[in-house]
C-alpha positions as CSV (number, residue, x, y, z in Angstrom):
1,M,211.6,76.6,-216.4
2,T,213.9,75.0,-218.1
3,T,216.1,76.3,-220.3
4,D,216.0,73.7,-223.1
5,I,212.9,76.0,-224.7
6,F,215.1,78.7,-225.5
7,T,217.2,78.6,-228.7
8,A,220.1,80.2,-229.3
9,D,219.1,83.3,-231.0
10,D,217.2,83.9,-227.4
11,S,220.4,83.5,-225.3
12,A,222.1,86.0,-228.0
13,H,219.5,88.9,-227.0
14,M,219.5,88.1,-223.3
15,Q,222.8,88.5,-223.6
16,A,222.5,91.7,-225.1
17,A,220.3,92.8,-222.7
18,I,222.5,91.7,-219.9
19,E,225.6,94.2,-220.9
20,A,222.8,96.8,-221.4
21,S,222.4,96.2,-217.3
22,R,226.3,96.7,-217.1
23,Q,226.2,100.0,-218.9
24,A,223.7,101.2,-217.1
25,V,225.5,100.5,-213.9
26,A,229.2,102.0,-215.6
27,L,226.5,105.4,-216.3
28,G,225.5,105.4,-212.5
29,N,221.5,103.8,-213.4
30,M,220.1,100.9,-211.7
31,P,221.4,97.5,-213.2
32,F,219.2,96.6,-215.9
33,G,218.7,96.3,-219.4
34,A,216.3,95.5,-222.3
35,T,216.6,94.1,-225.9
36,V,213.3,94.4,-228.1
37,V,213.4,91.9,-230.5
38,K,211.1,91.3,-233.7
39,D,211.2,88.1,-236.6
40,G,214.3,87.5,-235.1
41,R,215.4,91.0,-236.0
42,R,216.7,93.2,-233.2
43,L,215.2,96.3,-232.9
44,Q,216.5,98.1,-229.8
45,V,218.7,97.5,-226.7
46,S,218.2,99.7,-223.9
47,R,219.7,100.4,-220.3
48,N,217.8,101.6,-217.9
49,E,218.2,105.5,-217.5
50,Q,216.6,106.3,-214.6
51,V,219.4,108.4,-212.6
52,T,221.1,110.0,-215.8
53,S,217.3,111.1,-217.0
54,G,215.8,112.1,-213.7
55,D,212.8,110.2,-214.9
56,C,211.4,107.3,-212.2
57,M,209.7,105.5,-215.2
58,A,213.2,105.2,-217.5
59,H,213.3,101.9,-216.6
60,A,215.1,99.6,-219.3
61,E,212.0,98.1,-220.9
62,V,210.1,101.1,-221.0
63,V,213.3,103.1,-222.5
64,A,213.0,100.2,-224.9
65,V,209.7,100.0,-226.1
66,R,209.8,104.0,-226.6
67,D,212.7,104.1,-228.1
68,A,211.5,101.5,-230.4
69,V,208.6,103.2,-231.0
70,R,210.4,106.1,-232.2
71,V,212.8,104.7,-234.7
72,H,210.1,102.1,-236.0
73,G,206.7,102.9,-235.8
74,R,204.2,101.1,-232.9
75,E,203.3,98.8,-235.6
76,A,206.6,97.2,-235.4
77,L,205.8,96.6,-231.6
78,R,202.9,94.0,-232.4
79,G,204.2,90.1,-231.6
80,A,207.2,91.4,-230.6
81,T,209.8,89.8,-227.7
82,V,211.5,91.6,-224.7
83,Y,214.6,90.1,-223.2
84,A,214.7,92.2,-219.8
85,S,217.8,91.3,-218.1
86,G,215.7,91.3,-214.7
87,E,212.0,90.1,-214.1
88,P,209.9,92.9,-215.4
89,C,208.1,95.2,-212.9
90,A,204.1,95.9,-213.1
91,M,204.9,99.1,-214.4
92,C,207.5,97.6,-217.6
93,C,204.7,94.8,-217.6
94,G,201.7,97.3,-218.4
95,T,204.3,99.3,-220.8
96,M,204.8,96.4,-223.1
97,F,201.5,94.6,-222.8
98,W,199.5,98.6,-224.4
99,A,203.1,98.0,-226.8
100,G,201.6,94.9,-228.5
101,I,204.1,92.7,-227.0
102,T,203.5,88.9,-226.9
103,R,206.6,87.6,-225.3
104,V,208.5,88.2,-222.4
105,V,211.9,86.7,-221.3
106,Y,213.7,87.8,-218.3
107,A,217.3,86.5,-216.8
108,A,217.2,87.5,-213.3
109,T,214.2,86.5,-210.7
110,L,211.8,88.8,-208.9
111,D,213.6,87.4,-205.9
112,D,217.3,87.8,-207.3
113,I,216.0,91.2,-207.7
114,I,214.8,91.6,-203.9
115,Q,217.6,89.8,-202.2
116,S,220.2,91.9,-204.4
117,L,218.5,95.6,-204.2
118,G,215.8,95.0,-201.3
119,D,212.9,97.4,-201.2
120,P,211.5,99.3,-202.5
121,T,209.5,96.3,-204.8
122,L,206.1,94.9,-206.4
123,A,206.6,91.6,-205.3
124,M,204.5,90.3,-208.3
125,T,205.9,88.0,-210.6
126,S,205.3,89.1,-214.0
127,K,203.8,85.7,-215.1
128,Q,201.2,86.6,-212.1
129,L,200.9,90.6,-213.7
130,L,200.3,89.0,-217.3
131,A,198.5,86.0,-216.1
132,T,195.1,87.6,-217.3
133,A,196.0,90.0,-220.6
134,S,194.0,89.9,-223.6
135,P,195.4,89.0,-225.8
136,T,198.0,86.9,-224.3
137,V,201.4,87.7,-223.3
138,R,203.8,84.7,-223.4
139,V,206.5,85.1,-219.9
140,E,209.3,82.8,-219.7
141,G,212.6,82.6,-218.0
142,P,214.8,82.5,-216.3
143,L,217.3,82.8,-219.0
144,L,221.2,83.0,-217.9
145,R,219.7,83.9,-214.8
146,E,223.3,83.3,-213.2
147,P,225.2,86.1,-215.4
148,A,222.5,88.7,-214.9
149,A,222.1,87.9,-210.7
150,R,225.9,88.4,-210.8
151,V,225.2,92.3,-212.5
152,L,222.8,92.7,-209.1
153,Q,225.2,91.4,-206.6
154,D,228.0,93.1,-207.7
155,F,225.5,96.7,-207.8
156,A,224.4,95.7,-204.7
157,Q,228.3,95.2,-203.0
158,D,229.5,98.3,-204.6
159,R,226.3,101.0,-203.5
160,C,226.9,99.4,-199.8
161,G,230.3,98.8,-199.9
162,T,229.9,95.5,-197.6
163,G,231.1,92.4,-200.1
164,S,228.1,90.9,-199.9
165,A,225.1,91.0,-200.9
């Protein structure tokens, strides 16, 4: 997808998600971040917390949805957009759908994630997962793919100590 469909606001919200992915790594978690936005207002920026929380479901998008609901109420998410530093997995897609999110924008692609992190993976794109959603959930990306993929690659290099992803 071309970047000409994205606005400066889209880029700013995605940059916040990518920065959250860096923070996740610094805290010992997987390299993912997410931003929830409704009507141009940033409701939540969250990072992956799987390791630090001991919760295998604490992916950045799930944490962002949970935290946004806790602070703003469930109705605040209806019609919102989630910006994800990495293309969301099946669990995250389901979470966003049930929360009423109507637009998902991702940075690093599923292929970027697989190349950097390897298995395990559910190798189905967000667009494929949400294609039959009713109501519709728009999936757009990649946006700012290179900086998000770099976070993944750096994480993989540091974890493996090989110097290459």
